[in-house]
Structure formats: C-alpha cells, structure tokens
C-alpha positions in Angstrom: 88.6 42.9 35.7 90.5 39.6 36.3 87.2 37.6 36.7 85.7 39.2 33.6 88.9 38.3 31.6 88.9 34.7 32.9 85.3 34.2 32.0 85.7 35.6 28.5 88.7 33.4 27.9 86.7 30.3 29.0 83.7 31.3 26.8 86.1 31.7 23.9 87.5 28.2 24.5 84.0 26.8 24.7 83.0 28.4 21.4 86.1 27.1 19.7 85.4 23.6 21.0 81.8 23.7 19.9 82.8 24.8 16.4 85.4 22.0 16.2 82.7 19.5 17.4 80.3 20.8 14.7 82.9 20.4 12.0 83.8 16.8 13.1 80.0 15.9 13.1 79.6 17.4 9.6 82.4 15.3 8.3 81.1 12.1 10.0 79.4 9.4 7.8 77.0 8.4 10.7 77.3 4.7 9.8 76.4 3.5 13.2 73.4 4.9 15.2 71.4 4.1 18.2 68.3 5.4 20.0 68.7 7.2 23.3 67.0 9.8 25.5 68.4 13.3 24.9 67.6 16.6 26.6 65.5 18.8 24.4 67.4 21.9 25.5 70.4 22.4 27.8 68.4 24.3 30.5 65.5 21.9 30.9 65.0 18.4 32.3 62.7 17.4 29.5 64.0 14.5 27.4 62.9 12.7 24.2 64.0 9.7 22.2 66.3 10.5 19.2 68.6 8.6 16.9 72.2 9.5 17.7 75.4 8.7 15.8 77.5 6.3 17.8 80.8 7.8 16.6 80.3 11.6 16.8 77.2 11.8 19.2 75.3 14.0 16.8 71.5 13.9 17.1 70.3 12.7 13.8 66.5 12.4 13.7 63.3 11.3 15.5 62.6 7.6 15.6 59.3 6.2 14.3 56.7 5.0 16.7 57.6 1.4 15.9 61.3 2.1 16.6 60.4 3.6 19.9 58.4 0.6 21.0 61.2 -1.7 19.9 63.7 0.4 21.9 61.5 0.5 25.0 60.9 -3.3 24.9 64.6 -4.2 24.9 
C-alpha cells in the first residue's frame, strides 16, 4: 500500500504541474519564437520541426517549407 500511495501522490503532483504549465502557456503572448525539433509524442523517438515559444516553450505551429529550409541551412 505504501508504494501505491507514493505513486498516486507523485501522479497528483505531476497533474498539478501540467495544469499550471498549461495555464501559464495560455497567458503567454508568444512574442518570441524559434524553430526546433520536438518529439511528436512522449513515447516515441520520432521528431519533427515546430515553431516553439521562447518564453513558455509551448509548441505553436508547423513551419513552412521555406522556413524549414532556412532553419536547416543555418
């Protein structure tokens, strides 16, 4: 029972932190952004390029083909 309680407590803390991050990202103005490779889902190694807010680290949108070429040629 001790292990189950500890895991549940950690999961609750994780959920609380994720909700707080989500709230902060919603309130962010996303004034500064950059292109980077991000994981498409947490359980895979597959990555893709995305625009990401420099301040809150929220994934914003997919860059255009031109933007990707410019990013790769840096």
